[in-house]
C-alpha positions as a Markdown table, in Angstrom:
| # | Residue | x | y | z |
|---|---|---|---|---|
| 1 | Met | -70.2 | -12.0 | 24.6 |
| 2 | Arg | -73.8 | -12.9 | 24.0 |
| 3 | Lys | -73.9 | -10.1 | 21.3 |
| 4 | Ile | -70.8 | -11.6 | 19.6 |
| 5 | Leu | -72.2 | -15.1 | 19.7 |
| 6 | Gly | -75.6 | -13.7 | 18.3 |
| 7 | Val | -73.7 | -12.1 | 15.4 |
| 8 | Leu | -71.7 | -15.1 | 14.7 |
| 9 | Gly | -74.8 | -17.2 | 14.8 |
| 10 | Phe | -76.6 | -14.9 | 12.3 |
| 11 | Ala | -73.5 | -14.9 | 10.1 |
| 12 | Ala | -73.4 | -18.8 | 10.0 |
| 13 | Val | -77.2 | -18.8 | 9.0 |
| 14 | Ala | -76.5 | -16.2 | 6.3 |
| 15 | Leu | -73.7 | -18.2 | 5.0 |
| 16 | Leu | -75.8 | -21.4 | 5.0 |
| 17 | Ala | -78.5 | -19.5 | 3.2 |
| 18 | Gly | -75.9 | -18.4 | 0.6 |
| 19 | Cys | -74.9 | -22.0 | 0.1 |
| 20 | Asp | -78.6 | -22.8 | -0.9 |
| 21 | Lys | -78.3 | -20.2 | -3.6 |
| 22 | Leu | -75.1 | -21.8 | -4.9 |
| 23 | Gly | -76.9 | -25.0 | -5.6 |
| 24 | Asp | -76.0 | -26.9 | -2.4 |
| 25 | Lys | -79.7 | -27.1 | -1.5 |
| 26 | Pro | -81.0 | -30.7 | -1.2 |
| 27 | Pro | -83.7 | -31.7 | -3.7 |
| 28 | Ala | -87.3 | -30.7 | -2.9 |
| 29 | Phe | -89.5 | -33.7 | -3.0 |
| 30 | His | -93.2 | -33.7 | -3.2 |
| 31 | Asn | -93.4 | -37.1 | -1.4 |
| 32 | Thr | -92.1 | -38.2 | 2.0 |
| 33 | Asp | -88.2 | -37.8 | 2.2 |
| 34 | Val | -87.2 | -41.0 | 4.3 |
| 35 | Thr | -83.5 | -40.7 | 3.6 |
| 36 | Gly | -81.4 | -42.3 | 6.3 |
| 37 | Val | -84.1 | -44.5 | 7.9 |
| 38 | Asp | -82.8 | -47.8 | 9.2 |
| 39 | Tyr | -85.0 | -50.2 | 7.3 |
| 40 | Ala | -85.9 | -51.4 | 3.9 |
| 41 | Lys | -82.3 | -52.5 | 3.1 |
| 42 | Gly | -83.1 | -55.2 | 0.7 |
| 43 | Phe | -84.8 | -58.4 | -0.3 |
| 44 | Ala | -84.1 | -61.9 | -1.7 |
| 45 | Leu | -86.9 | -63.0 | -3.9 |
| 46 | Thr | -87.6 | -64.5 | -7.3 |
| 47 | Asp | -88.8 | -62.5 | -10.3 |
| 48 | His | -91.6 | -63.5 | -12.7 |
| 49 | Thr | -89.1 | -65.2 | -15.1 |
| 50 | Gly | -87.9 | -67.5 | -12.2 |
| 51 | Lys | -84.6 | -65.6 | -11.6 |
| 52 | Pro | -83.4 | -65.0 | -8.0 |
| 53 | Arg | -83.3 | -61.3 | -7.3 |
| 54 | Thr | -82.0 | -58.9 | -4.7 |
| 55 | Leu | -82.0 | -55.1 | -4.5 |
| 56 | Glu | -78.3 | -55.1 | -5.5 |
| 57 | Asp | -79.3 | -56.3 | -9.0 |
| 58 | Tyr | -80.9 | -53.0 | -9.8 |
| 59 | Lys | -78.1 | -50.7 | -8.5 |
| 60 | Gly | -77.5 | -47.9 | -11.1 |
| 61 | Lys | -81.3 | -47.3 | -11.5 |
| 62 | Val | -83.9 | -45.4 | -9.5 |
| 63 | Val | -86.0 | -48.2 | -8.1 |
| 64 | Val | -89.7 | -48.0 | -7.1 |
| 65 | Ile | -91.0 | -50.8 | -5.0 |
| 66 | Phe | -94.7 | -51.5 | -4.5 |
| 67 | Phe | -96.2 | -54.2 | -2.4 |
| 68 | Gly | -99.5 | -55.6 | -3.6 |
| 69 | Tyr | -101.3 | -58.6 | -5.1 |
| 70 | Thr | -102.8 | -59.5 | -8.4 |
| 71 | Gln | -106.3 | -59.9 | -7.3 |
| 72 | Cys | -106.5 | -56.6 | -5.7 |
| 73 | Pro | -109.7 | -54.7 | -6.9 |
| 74 | Asp | -108.5 | -51.1 | -6.7 |
| 75 | Val | -105.2 | -49.8 | -5.1 |
| 76 | Cys | -102.7 | -52.2 | -6.9 |
| 77 | Pro | -104.0 | -51.8 | -10.5 |
| 78 | Thr | -104.3 | -48.0 | -10.1 |
| 79 | Thr | -100.8 | -47.8 | -8.7 |
| 80 | Met | -99.3 | -49.9 | -11.4 |
| 81 | Ala | -101.2 | -47.9 | -14.1 |
| 82 | Glu | -100.0 | -44.6 | -12.4 |
| 83 | Met | -96.5 | -45.9 | -12.6 |
| 84 | Ala | -96.7 | -46.8 | -16.2 |
| 85 | Thr | -98.0 | -43.2 | -16.8 |
| 86 | Val | -94.9 | -41.9 | -14.8 |
| 87 | Met | -92.6 | -43.9 | -17.1 |
| 88 | Lys | -94.2 | -42.2 | -20.1 |
| 89 | Glu | -93.9 | -38.8 | -18.6 |
| 90 | Leu | -90.2 | -39.4 | -17.9 |
| 91 | Gly | -89.5 | -40.2 | -21.6 |
| 92 | Pro | -86.0 | -41.6 | -22.4 |
| 93 | Ser | -85.0 | -41.1 | -18.6 |
| 94 | Ser | -87.3 | -44.0 | -17.8 |
| 95 | Ala | -84.7 | -46.4 | -19.0 |
| 96 | Asp | -82.9 | -45.5 | -15.7 |
| 97 | Val | -85.9 | -46.4 | -13.6 |
| 98 | Gln | -87.1 | -50.0 | -12.5 |
| 99 | Val | -90.5 | -50.6 | -11.1 |
| 100 | Leu | -90.8 | -53.7 | -8.9 |
| 101 | Phe | -94.1 | -55.3 | -7.8 |
| 102 | Ile | -93.7 | -57.5 | -4.7 |
| 103 | Thr | -96.7 | -59.8 | -4.0 |
| 104 | Val | -98.2 | -60.1 | -0.5 |
| 105 | Asp | -100.2 | -63.0 | -1.6 |
| 106 | Pro | -97.8 | -65.8 | -2.4 |
| 107 | Glu | -100.6 | -68.4 | -2.0 |
| 108 | Arg | -102.3 | -67.3 | -5.2 |
| 109 | Asp | -99.7 | -65.1 | -7.0 |
| 110 | Thr | -97.7 | -67.7 | -8.9 |
| 111 | Gln | -94.7 | -67.0 | -11.1 |
| 112 | Glu | -96.9 | -67.5 | -14.1 |
| 113 | Leu | -99.7 | -65.2 | -12.9 |
| 114 | Leu | -97.2 | -62.5 | -12.1 |
| 115 | Ser | -95.5 | -62.9 | -15.5 |
| 116 | His | -98.7 | -61.9 | -17.2 |
| 117 | Tyr | -100.0 | -59.3 | -14.6 |
| 118 | Val | -97.0 | -57.1 | -14.0 |
| 119 | Pro | -95.6 | -56.6 | -17.6 |
| 120 | Ala | -99.1 | -55.8 | -18.8 |
| 121 | Phe | -98.8 | -52.3 | -17.2 |
| 122 | Asp | -95.2 | -51.9 | -18.7 |
| 123 | Gln | -93.1 | -54.6 | -20.2 |
| 124 | Arg | -90.0 | -53.3 | -18.1 |
| 125 | Phe | -91.9 | -53.8 | -14.8 |
| 126 | Val | -90.8 | -56.9 | -12.7 |
| 127 | Gly | -93.0 | -59.0 | -10.5 |
| 128 | Leu | -91.3 | -60.5 | -7.4 |
| 129 | Tyr | -92.5 | -63.3 | -5.1 |
| 130 | Gly | -91.4 | -65.7 | -2.4 |
| 131 | Asp | -92.9 | -68.4 | -0.2 |
| 132 | Ala | -94.9 | -67.3 | 2.9 |
| 133 | Ala | -91.7 | -67.1 | 5.1 |
| 134 | Ala | -89.8 | -65.0 | 2.4 |
| 135 | Thr | -92.8 | -62.7 | 2.0 |
| 136 | Ala | -93.1 | -62.2 | 5.8 |
| 137 | Lys | -89.4 | -61.5 | 6.1 |
| 138 | Val | -89.3 | -58.8 | 3.4 |
| 139 | Ala | -92.5 | -57.2 | 4.6 |
| 140 | Lys | -90.9 | -57.0 | 8.0 |
| 141 | Glu | -87.7 | -55.5 | 6.6 |
| 142 | Phe | -89.8 | -52.9 | 4.8 |
| 143 | Lys | -92.3 | -52.3 | 7.7 |
| 144 | Val | -95.2 | -53.3 | 5.4 |
| 145 | Phe | -98.5 | -54.4 | 6.9 |
| 146 | Tyr | -100.5 | -57.1 | 5.1 |
| 147 | Ala | -103.3 | -59.4 | 6.3 |
| 148 | Lys | -105.9 | -61.8 | 4.7 |
| 149 | Val | -109.4 | -60.7 | 4.9 |
| 150 | Pro | -111.8 | -63.7 | 4.5 |
| 151 | Gly | -114.2 | -63.9 | 1.6 |
| 152 | Ala | -117.3 | -66.0 | 0.9 |
| 153 | Asp | -115.1 | -69.0 | 0.4 |
| 154 | Pro | -111.4 | -69.9 | 1.2 |
| 155 | Gly | -110.1 | -68.9 | -2.1 |
| 156 | Ser | -111.9 | -65.5 | -2.5 |
| 157 | Tyr | -110.1 | -63.6 | 0.3 |
| 158 | Thr | -108.7 | -60.1 | -0.2 |
| 159 | Val | -105.6 | -58.8 | 1.3 |
| 160 | Asp | -105.3 | -55.5 | 3.3 |
| 161 | His | -101.8 | -54.0 | 2.7 |
| 162 | Thr | -99.8 | -50.9 | 2.9 |
| 163 | Ala | -100.6 | -48.9 | -0.2 |
| 164 | Gly | -97.5 | -46.8 | -0.6 |
| 165 | Ser | -94.4 | -47.2 | -2.7 |
| 166 | Phe | -90.7 | -47.1 | -1.7 |
| 167 | Val | -88.2 | -45.2 | -3.9 |
| 168 | Phe | -84.4 | -46.0 | -3.9 |
| 169 | Asp | -81.8 | -43.9 | -5.6 |
| 170 | Lys | -79.2 | -45.1 | -8.0 |
| 171 | Gln | -76.9 | -46.2 | -5.1 |
| 172 | Gly | -79.5 | -48.5 | -3.6 |
| 173 | Arg | -80.4 | -46.1 | -0.7 |
| 174 | Leu | -84.0 | -45.6 | 0.4 |
| 175 | Arg | -85.0 | -42.1 | -0.3 |
| 176 | Leu | -88.7 | -41.7 | -0.5 |
| 177 | Phe | -92.1 | -43.0 | 0.5 |
| 178 | Val | -94.8 | -42.3 | -2.0 |
| 179 | Arg | -98.3 | -42.3 | -0.6 |
| 180 | His | -101.0 | -43.8 | -2.8 |
| 181 | Gly | -102.9 | -41.5 | -5.1 |
| 182 | Gln | -100.2 | -38.8 | -5.5 |
| 183 | Gly | -100.7 | -38.5 | -9.2 |
| 184 | Pro | -98.0 | -39.2 | -11.9 |
| 185 | Ala | -96.8 | -35.6 | -12.3 |
| 186 | Leu | -95.7 | -35.4 | -8.6 |
| 187 | Ile | -94.0 | -38.9 | -8.7 |
| 188 | Ala | -92.3 | -38.0 | -12.0 |
| 189 | His | -91.0 | -34.8 | -10.5 |
| 190 | Asp | -89.4 | -36.6 | -7.6 |
| 191 | Leu | -88.0 | -39.4 | -9.8 |
| 192 | Arg | -86.3 | -36.7 | -11.9 |
| 193 | Gln | -84.7 | -35.3 | -8.8 |
| 194 | Leu | -83.0 | -38.7 | -8.1 |
| 195 | Leu | -82.1 | -39.3 | -11.8 |
């Protein structure tokens, strides 16, 4: 009986391996596949033009969400510049990608400031903001850490924050977590898999 079960088990594995060869293999991502996690289901914020926005508004596109702030000295501008390069690498396919920048500094990142900062990297990028309560709510939903770090005076603080990006597929499902500093080529590869 054990022999028969062993042979059947081997046959099942061989059959599954054969399916991989037929194209049923899931996409191979360079970044962290988080498909099926039970968080980051959405947001309700305002975009840099003053329009209320939710994740649903971007269904039909691959969505990349990054949490940051405009006065960030390093991680935020490099991430946004990296995503601008990714859009160039994707060529015409970039029309099906939406990059969203959610501020974790609602005290200083006004609609006007976001409207200058975010599109400066790529005109298609959208900045999103909310009041302190809305920011805390969306950060909790996405399991994003952020905390003020005092500066020389009250207005010169920095904000420590999660440095990765979240990628949603065209159906609005969270699929990937992109660690900071992956490089445009690896991100573009993964976005192509979702496109």
